[in-house]
C-alpha positions as CSV (number, residue, x, y, z in Angstrom):
1,M,0.0,0.0,0.0
2,L,2.9,2.4,0.7
3,P,4.0,2.7,-3.0
4,L,0.4,3.6,-3.8
5,L,0.3,6.3,-1.1
6,E,3.6,7.7,-2.3
7,F,2.3,7.9,-5.8
8,A,-0.9,9.6,-4.7
9,A,0.3,11.9,-2.0
10,G,4.1,12.4,-2.4
11,D,6.8,12.4,0.2
12,K,6.1,15.8,1.7
13,V,2.5,14.9,2.5
14,L,3.4,11.5,3.9
15,A,6.1,13.2,6.1
16,A,3.3,15.4,7.6
17,V,1.0,12.5,8.5
18,R,0.5,12.1,12.2
19,L,0.2,8.4,13.1
20,N,-1.6,7.1,16.3
21,H,-3.7,10.2,16.5
22,V,-7.3,9.0,17.1
23,V,-9.8,11.7,16.4
24,T,-12.7,11.7,18.8
25,H,-14.4,15.1,18.3
26,I,-14.7,17.8,15.6
27,D,-16.0,21.2,16.7
28,Y,-16.8,23.6,13.9
29,A,-19.0,26.0,15.8
30,G,-16.5,28.9,15.9
31,Q,-14.3,30.7,13.4
32,H,-11.9,27.8,13.2
33,V,-12.4,24.0,13.3
34,R,-11.1,22.3,16.4
35,V,-10.1,18.6,16.0
36,T,-9.7,16.8,19.3
37,T,-7.7,13.5,19.6
38,A,-7.8,10.9,22.3
39,E,-4.2,11.3,23.5
40,H,-2.5,14.1,21.6
41,G,-4.6,17.1,22.3
42,E,-6.3,19.5,19.9
43,F,-5.5,20.7,16.4
44,I,-6.9,24.0,15.0
45,A,-7.5,24.6,11.3
46,N,-9.4,26.7,8.8
47,A,-11.1,23.6,7.4
48,V,-11.0,19.8,7.7
49,L,-11.1,17.1,5.0
50,I,-12.7,14.0,6.5
51,T,-11.8,10.7,5.0
52,V,-12.9,8.2,7.7
53,P,-14.8,5.2,6.4
54,L,-18.5,5.2,6.4
55,G,-18.6,2.4,9.0
56,V,-16.8,4.7,11.4
57,L,-19.3,7.5,10.7
58,K,-22.2,5.1,11.2
59,A,-20.8,4.0,14.5
60,G,-20.6,7.6,15.8
61,S,-16.9,7.2,16.7
62,V,-16.3,10.8,15.8
63,Q,-18.6,13.4,17.5
64,F,-19.5,16.6,15.7
65,H,-20.4,19.9,17.2
66,P,-22.8,21.2,16.1
67,A,-24.5,18.1,14.9
68,L,-24.1,17.4,11.2
69,P,-26.8,18.7,8.8
70,Q,-29.9,16.5,8.8
71,R,-29.4,15.6,5.1
72,K,-25.9,14.3,5.7
73,Q,-26.7,12.5,8.9
74,A,-29.7,10.8,7.2
75,A,-27.5,9.7,4.4
76,I,-25.0,8.2,6.8
77,D,-27.8,6.3,8.5
78,R,-29.4,5.0,5.3
79,M,-26.3,3.9,3.4
80,G,-25.2,0.4,3.8
81,F,-21.7,-0.7,4.8
82,G,-21.0,-4.3,3.8
83,L,-18.5,-6.8,5.0
84,L,-16.1,-8.8,2.9
85,N,-13.1,-10.6,4.4
86,K,-10.2,-12.5,2.9
87,V,-8.8,-15.8,4.1
88,V,-5.3,-16.7,2.9
89,L,-4.2,-20.3,3.2
90,E,-0.5,-20.6,2.8
91,Y,1.3,-23.9,2.3
92,D,4.9,-25.0,2.4
93,Q,6.6,-25.6,-0.9
94,L,4.8,-28.4,-2.7
95,D,6.1,-30.5,-5.5
96,K,2.6,-30.2,-6.9
97,P,-0.4,-28.2,-5.4
98,F,-3.5,-30.3,-4.9
99,W,-5.5,-27.7,-6.9
100,P,-5.4,-27.0,-10.6
101,E,-2.3,-24.8,-11.1
102,V,-3.4,-23.3,-14.4
103,Q,-6.7,-21.8,-13.0
104,S,-6.7,-18.4,-11.5
105,F,-10.0,-18.8,-9.6
106,L,-11.7,-21.8,-8.1
107,T,-15.4,-21.6,-7.2
108,L,-16.4,-24.6,-5.1
109,R,-20.1,-25.2,-4.7
110,L,-21.9,-27.5,-2.3
111,D,-25.4,-28.8,-2.7
112,D,-27.8,-30.4,-0.2
113,V,-26.1,-29.0,2.9
114,D,-27.8,-28.9,6.2
115,K,-27.1,-25.4,7.5
116,T,-28.4,-26.3,11.0
117,K,-25.4,-28.6,11.4
118,P,-22.5,-26.9,9.6
119,E,-19.5,-29.1,9.2
120,V,-17.3,-26.6,7.4
121,A,-17.3,-22.8,6.9
122,A,-19.0,-23.1,3.5
123,D,-22.1,-24.6,5.0
124,L,-23.0,-21.1,6.3
125,L,-23.0,-19.5,2.8
126,P,-26.4,-18.7,1.3
127,R,-25.3,-20.2,-2.0
128,D,-23.0,-22.8,-0.6
129,S,-19.9,-21.8,-2.5
130,I,-16.6,-20.2,-1.8
131,T,-14.3,-18.6,-4.5
132,F,-10.6,-19.1,-4.1
133,M,-7.9,-17.1,-5.9
134,N,-4.8,-19.1,-6.8
135,C,-2.1,-16.8,-5.4
136,G,0.5,-19.4,-6.0
137,R,0.7,-18.3,-9.6
138,E,2.2,-15.0,-8.5
139,G,3.9,-15.7,-5.2
140,E,6.9,-17.7,-4.1
141,R,4.9,-20.5,-2.4
142,P,1.6,-22.2,-2.9
143,A,-1.3,-20.2,-1.5
144,L,-5.1,-19.8,-1.9
145,M,-7.1,-16.7,-1.0
146,A,-10.8,-16.9,-0.4
147,H,-13.2,-13.9,-0.5
148,V,-15.9,-14.5,2.0
149,H,-19.0,-12.4,2.5
150,C,-22.5,-12.5,4.2
151,S,-22.7,-14.7,7.3
152,L,-19.4,-16.4,6.6
153,A,-17.5,-13.1,6.7
154,T,-18.9,-12.5,10.2
155,F,-18.2,-16.1,11.2
156,V,-14.5,-16.0,10.4
157,E,-14.0,-12.9,12.6
158,S,-15.3,-14.9,15.6
159,H,-12.7,-17.6,15.2
160,T,-8.9,-17.8,15.4
161,D,-6.8,-18.0,12.3
162,E,-6.0,-21.6,13.1
163,Q,-9.6,-22.5,13.5
164,V,-10.5,-20.9,10.2
165,G,-7.6,-22.6,8.4
166,E,-8.9,-26.0,9.7
167,L,-12.5,-25.3,8.5
168,F,-11.4,-24.2,5.1
169,G,-9.0,-27.1,4.8
170,R,-11.9,-29.5,5.4
171,H,-13.9,-27.7,2.8
172,L,-11.2,-28.0,0.2
173,A,-10.9,-31.7,1.1
174,R,-14.4,-32.3,-0.1
175,F,-13.2,-31.4,-3.6
176,F,-9.6,-32.4,-3.5
177,P,-8.9,-35.6,-1.5
178,E,-5.2,-34.8,-1.4
179,A,-6.0,-31.8,0.8
180,K,-6.9,-34.1,3.7
181,D,-3.2,-34.8,4.3
182,T,-2.0,-31.2,3.3
183,K,-2.7,-28.7,6.1
184,P,-2.0,-25.0,5.6
185,T,1.1,-23.9,7.4
186,R,-0.2,-20.4,7.9
187,T,-3.7,-18.9,7.8
188,I,-4.3,-15.1,7.6
189,V,-7.8,-13.7,8.1
190,T,-8.8,-10.1,7.7
191,R,-11.2,-8.7,10.3
192,W,-12.7,-5.5,8.9
193,L,-15.8,-5.5,11.1
194,A,-13.8,-5.7,14.3
195,D,-11.3,-3.0,13.1
196,P,-12.4,0.2,15.0
197,F,-11.0,2.3,12.2
198,S,-13.1,0.5,9.5
199,R,-16.2,-1.1,10.9
200,G,-16.7,-3.0,7.7
201,S,-15.4,-3.1,4.2
202,Y,-17.1,-0.8,1.7
203,S,-20.4,1.0,1.1
204,H,-23.4,-0.1,-0.9
205,I,-26.8,1.3,-1.6
206,P,-29.3,-0.8,0.2
207,V,-32.8,-1.9,-1.0
208,G,-34.9,1.3,-1.0
209,G,-31.8,3.5,-1.0
210,D,-30.9,6.1,-3.5
211,V,-27.8,7.4,-5.2
212,D,-28.6,10.9,-3.8
213,D,-27.4,9.6,-0.4
214,I,-23.9,9.2,-1.9
215,K,-24.1,12.7,-3.2
216,A,-25.2,14.0,0.2
217,L,-22.2,12.2,1.8
218,A,-19.9,14.1,-0.5
219,E,-21.4,17.6,0.0
220,P,-19.1,20.1,1.9
221,C,-20.9,21.5,4.9
222,G,-20.4,23.4,8.2
223,E,-21.0,27.0,6.9
224,H,-22.4,29.5,9.5
225,A,-22.1,33.1,10.5
226,N,-19.0,32.6,12.6
227,N,-17.0,31.4,9.6
228,E,-18.3,33.8,7.0
229,H,-20.8,31.1,5.7
230,K,-18.0,29.1,4.1
231,P,-18.2,25.3,4.2
232,V,-15.4,24.0,6.5
233,L,-16.0,20.3,6.5
234,F,-15.1,18.5,3.3
235,W,-15.6,14.8,2.7
236,A,-13.8,12.0,0.8
237,G,-13.7,8.3,0.7
238,E,-15.1,5.5,-1.5
239,H,-18.6,6.2,-0.2
240,T,-18.6,9.7,-1.7
241,L,-18.5,8.9,-5.4
242,P,-21.7,7.7,-7.0
243,E,-20.1,5.9,-10.0
244,K,-17.1,4.5,-8.1
245,H,-18.1,3.7,-4.6
246,A,-16.7,0.5,-3.1
247,H,-13.5,0.8,-5.1
248,V,-10.0,1.9,-4.3
249,H,-9.7,4.1,-7.3
250,G,-12.9,5.8,-6.2
251,A,-11.4,6.5,-2.8
252,L,-8.3,8.0,-4.5
253,E,-10.3,10.1,-6.9
254,S,-12.6,11.4,-4.1
255,G,-9.6,12.8,-2.2
256,S,-8.6,14.8,-5.3
257,V,-12.2,16.1,-5.7
258,A,-12.5,17.1,-2.1
259,A,-9.1,18.8,-2.1
260,K,-10.1,20.9,-5.1
261,Q,-13.4,21.9,-3.3
262,L,-11.4,22.9,-0.2
263,L,-8.9,25.0,-2.2
264,A,-11.7,26.7,-4.1
265,Q,-13.0,28.0,-0.7
266,F,-9.5,28.7,0.8
267,P,-7.2,29.6,-2.2
268,A,-4.5,30.9,0.1
269,L,-3.8,27.3,1.2
270,A,-2.6,26.4,-2.3
271,K,0.3,28.8,-1.9
272,R,1.7,27.1,1.2
273,P,4.8,24.8,0.6
């Protein structure tokens, strides 16, 4: 991820990033915006560009004073924030992997599964299937990566990496008998729902929702008499671009859009080194 950040932001911006500063409160009632952190005091600015994930906004982890405009808060409440986790099964060097080496993806489907008595992780899936990406084609050692969603994504977060590796290994053994004697040497599980700085994976428009909610999430706000009626809160993140939400390139582009909006209101900032 670091090369991507270096490309998008540059060395000067990255050098100014303050790590381990957890923002808890944003007060935009006065002439300036005051950003309070959990352990490192307060920062004062003319304006703030907010890029926290939608899941964090929905959880109310950052308090705003005054409260956000009704249109924006309603959009935060209505928009969905889904969960997709990845499970990586890494194996020691194998003379020959037990799965087809030439295939990039493997979708393994199960039929006639009793979900009330799940034997393996896949038994919890609505469509009884798991898609594995063959990472061994690109990496130095054999590895499979599964994308898990719905109830299974929540399920893996409540189990240890070792337990998940065992469950997925048993699932693979239903299709590849050789897998019974080939256990993963390492299992890596992402846990986006449990991450307090994510609270999920990416946004989606739920049933009954509307693209206008995404537009509302992107709108600058915070203007009032004390700050000459200029918007001082600017918003970026994958959840703020109607055509590109839920994508990394959407998140990157949204940052550029929001920065241009901010500089249009505060052109003097563009002259700073």
